[in-house]
N, C-alpha and C positions, 0 to 999 in steps of 0.2 A: 504494500500500500504506500502511495506517495505521501511523504511527510507534509503536514500543514502547519507551518510555523507562522505565528502572527506576533508582531511587536508593536507595542503602544507606549506612549509616554504620558504621564499625568498632566504635563504642561500643555500638551497638544489636545488631549481628550480627557477632561476631568470626569466624564461619565463612563469611562472605559470599563469600570468594574460593575456597573449597575445591573447588568444582565447575568451576572455570575453568582454562584452560591458561596464559593470559598476562595480564599487566597492561600497560596502555598509559599512558605519561606524555606528555601533550600540553602545549604552551605553557609553556616554561621558557626562561630567559635566561642568557647567558654574558657573558664579558668583551667580546664583540663588540657588545653592545647599548649604546646611548647613552641615558642617563636624565637627565631634567631635574634641575637643582639647586634647583628651586623647593621641594623638600622642606624646605629650610632655613626658609622662611616658615611652613610647616605646623608645624614644631617649636616655634614661638613659643607655640602653644596648650598644649603639653605640658610645656615646661621653663621654670619661672619665671626671669626675669632674662635670658633669651637674647635677647629683642628689644633690650634696652638695649645689650648687648654687640655685637650685630650692627650696630646703628645707629652705634656708635662706630667700628667697623672700616670701615663704608661711608664715613663722613666722612673718615677717615684715608686711605683709598684714593683718594678724590676729590682730596684735597690733593696726592697724589703723581702725579696725572694719569692714574690707571688707574680708569676707571669700571667698576663691577661690572655685568656683562652676564649676566643669568640667562636670557636667551633662547638665546644660543649656548653658554653654559657647560653642562657636563654631567659626570656621573660614570659610571663603568662598573661593573657587578656584579663582585664579587671573584673568582668562579670561572672559571678557564680552561676551554675546551670539554671536555677529558677529565675534569676534576674535576667539572664540572656533570653530565656523563653518568654518572659513577660514583655521585654522590649519588642520582640517580633509580634507577640500577640496584640499589643496595643496598636501598632501600626496597621495591622490587618483589620482589626475591629473598627478603626476609624473610617475604613472604607465600607463599613456595614456588611462585612463578610465573616463567615466562619473561618477559623484559622487552622491550618494544617502546617505543622512546624517540624522540620527535620534538622537537628543539630549535628554538625560534622566536625568534630575535633580531629586534630592530626593524630592518626594512628592510635586512637583511644576512644572507646565507647563508654567511658565512665559516666559522662554527663547524662546521656539518655537512660542508661541503666539505673542511675540514681533517681532520675525523675520518675521512672516507671514504678518505683517503690511507693509512690503516692497514689492512692486508689483513683483519684480523679485524673491521673496522668498516665494511666495504663495504655492509652492509645498512642503515646508518643513513639515514633519509629526508632529502632536501634540503627543508627547510621554512623558513618565515619568517613573522613577524608584519608584515603590510603596513599602513602608515598610509595611510588612504583619506579625503581630504577629500571631504565630501559635503554639498552645500548649506551650511547654517549650522553644521554640526557636523563631527566627525571620527570615522570608524569604524575599527576595527582588525579585520583579517581574518587568521585563521590559515590559511595556504596550506601544506598538508602534502603531501610526497611528489612534488615537482616532478621531472620527468625530469632526471637529473643533467647530461646532455649539453646541455640547453636552459636550465639554471638561470640562467646569467648573462644570457641573452637575455630571460628573463622578468623578471629584476630591472631590466633597462634599461627595459622597458615599464612596470613598476610605477612606477619613478622618474619617467618622462616624464609619467605621469598625475598623480602627486603634485605635480609642479612646475607643471603646467598642467591642472587638473581639467576634465573634460568628461564629462557623463553618458553620451553616446553612446559615447565611448571606453571608459568603465568597463563599460558593458553588453557591449561587444564582448569585452573582456578576460575578464569573468566567464563568458560563454558559451563562449569558447575553453577556459578552464580546465575547465569542466563537461564539455566534449567529450573530455577526457583521463580515461579511466575510473579510472586509478590515483591521481588527485589528489583530495584532500579539502579542502573549503573550509568554514571555520567562522567565524561571526560571534562574535568574542570580546567578553566583558562588554558585551552590547548596551545595558543599562540605564544604564551609567555615563556620566554627563555629564562627561567628562574635563576639558573646558575651561570648564565652568560657564556655559554659555550660557543655562541655565534648563531644568529638567527637561521642561517641556511642549514647548518648542521642540525639544529634543534628541529626544524620543520621536516628535514629529511627523515629523522627518527619518528616524528609524529605520523608522517605518511606511511612509513613502514609498519608502524603499530596499527594504524587504521586499516591498511590493506590486509594485514595478517589476522587481526582480531577485532576489527571494527564491527563485525556482525554481533558481537557481544556487548557493544557500547550502544546504549539506548538513546543518548542525546549528547550534544555538545553544548557546553555552558557559555552563555553570555554573562560575563562576570561583572558584578556591580562595583567592584573595586579596581577594575581595569578601565582604561580610557576608551572613548568611543571609536577611535581609529583602530585599536586592537580588536574591539568587538565587531567592527565591520569586516575584518579579516576572518573572524570566526564564522560570520554569515557566509562569506564566500567559500570557506572550507566546507561548511555544511552543504552548500549547494553542490559542490564537487563530489562529496562523498555520499550524498543522499541521506544525511542524518537530520534528525529533528533538532531544533534549538530549544533550550530550556534556561530558566533563570538560575542565578546563584549569587547571592549578595556578598559572600566572603567577609561578613562583618567580624571585626576583631575588637572594636571598642564599644562606645555607648550608643552610637548612631545605629538605627535599625537598617536592615538590608536595603540596598538601593534599588533592588528589583524583586519582584515576586511573580509567581505564576497565577493566572486566573483560571478557575476551573468550575465545572458543574459537579465535580465529585464532592462527597461529604465525608469520605474516609480516605486515608492515605492509600490504601490498597486500590480504591477506585481510581485515584489519581494515577497510580502506576499503570493501571489498565489503559487509561486515557493516553498515556505516553507510549507504552509498549505495544498495545494492541490497536487502538484507534489512530495512533501516530498523529496526534494534534496537540498543539501547545500554544498558549497565549502568554507572552512575557510582557509585564507592565513595569516600566522604569518609573521610579518614584522621584519626587522633586529634588531630593538631595543629590541625585546623579547629575543635575544641571550645574552644580558647583564645579569650578575648574578642578581638574583631576589632581594637579600637584597640591592644591590646598586640601583636598580630601585626604590624600595620602599623608600629608603633614599632620593634620589634626588626628587622624587615626593613630599615627605613630606617637603622638603626644600622650596617648593613654598609657604608654609604657613608663612615663616619667611623671605621672600625676598622682597626687595623694587624694584619697577619698575618705574623709573622716567618718562618713556615714556607713562605711562598710564594716564587716565583722572584724574583730580583733585578729591581728596577724595578716590582714589583707588590705589594710588601709594605706600603708606607705608604699611608694613605688619600689623601694628596695626590699620590701617583703615579698614582692612578686617577681623579682629578678634573681637569678640563681647563677652561681659560678663555683668552679671547683676550689676547695680549700687547699692547704699545703699538702694534705694527704690524698688529694684527688676526689674527695667526696663532695657531691653537690650540696651547697648550702645557700640559703637566702643571703643576698649581699648585706642585709642589715646585721647578720651575725659575723660578718667578716671585717666590718669597720673597727678601727681603734676607737675606744670610748663610745661605741654605739652610734656614731654619726659619720656620714661620708666625709672624706677629705675635702678641704676647702676648694682645691682646683676642680674637683668633680661637682661640688655644689654650684660653683660658678657656671660650669658647663650646663648643668640642669636648668639653672635660672635663665641662661641664654635660650635654651630650647623652649622653655615655658613662655618666653616673650612672644613666641609665635602665635599665642592666643590673642594678643592685643589687636585691636581694630586697626591701629596704625600699621602694624606689621602686615596684616592681611591686605591692606590697601597697597603697601609697597610690594608685597609678594605678587599681587594681581598685575601690577605694572611690569614686574620683572618677567612674568610669564603670560603675556597677553595672548588670548585665543588659543592657549595650549590644549584646551579641551572644550569645544563648543558643541555640546550634544544637541542643542536646539537646531544647529545646522547640520551636524554630522550623524545624528542618530536616526536618519531616515533610512533605515537599514533594508527594508523590504518594500 
């Protein structure tokens, strides 16, 4: 059956959701995800003076015998599972729709399994964003609605592949997932060369993956945290491969997903049938997607260095949510690694510089520095 992908934006059609029963939030992250601290290096391009402050702190750490390790170090998104669920719920309910929400942390199903212990949340699908090494690149697969009884067994299989990749093993796993009618498999942000191996080489591997295993991939993701130009390329890829398009907000901070799916389904299983069997999808981009992309990335990144006094004890300070190996190689919160319990002054200065990005003056300056970098009003006429 030929795929029927429809794309709308709330700024062009404020009534787009009026004829639907439910909104579907796909691909969002909670405190169970581990995110790379390499964002610090990206901030050098945005915040004047930050590189010099960071270099000073790196030298001082080395003198104390603690080498900075940005391979193992990571931060975790600020929202606990119920808080993350409620952020998505509120946005969908504002459209007067029933909410179907699939949380996909990196290689971890802890959040949906925890939420399902609440009787009123038993319907929440067990989902994950699986990190898949493939050839010279790395792909991210959104695996939605795993059978809850088998969820941990699937995770062990995913981890075994990630630790020792083999394409025959991957093909077997994907075919077995495809054999479960209730499971939805999405190739997330397929164009994004996450590890910067080179766009041509990355796309060569994406094509090889889709040519060999694309029949087990039920849709390609239009990502709410990637820019409109990249999403246009996903549309073209879907046309060339015959895949359906689907939403995926990729939320990491407090802002709800920048796109959702509109559906007549009232259960997640019915939605999966709509995608897999009926092969139709309606993606709605929300107003936040109209903000220039660089600003959205910057503000999402700020979540890593923001304190939230209203959160639970042990999760309020940014350095409670960031982790680094100690002298023995054990992962510990940064707050436990500081001398006297406070970050060194150079790092505090760097954090303050980053936090300045919230100011209205900085936002205006930033907009002038990156004019028209992402104009979805003009560029998101995708189909």
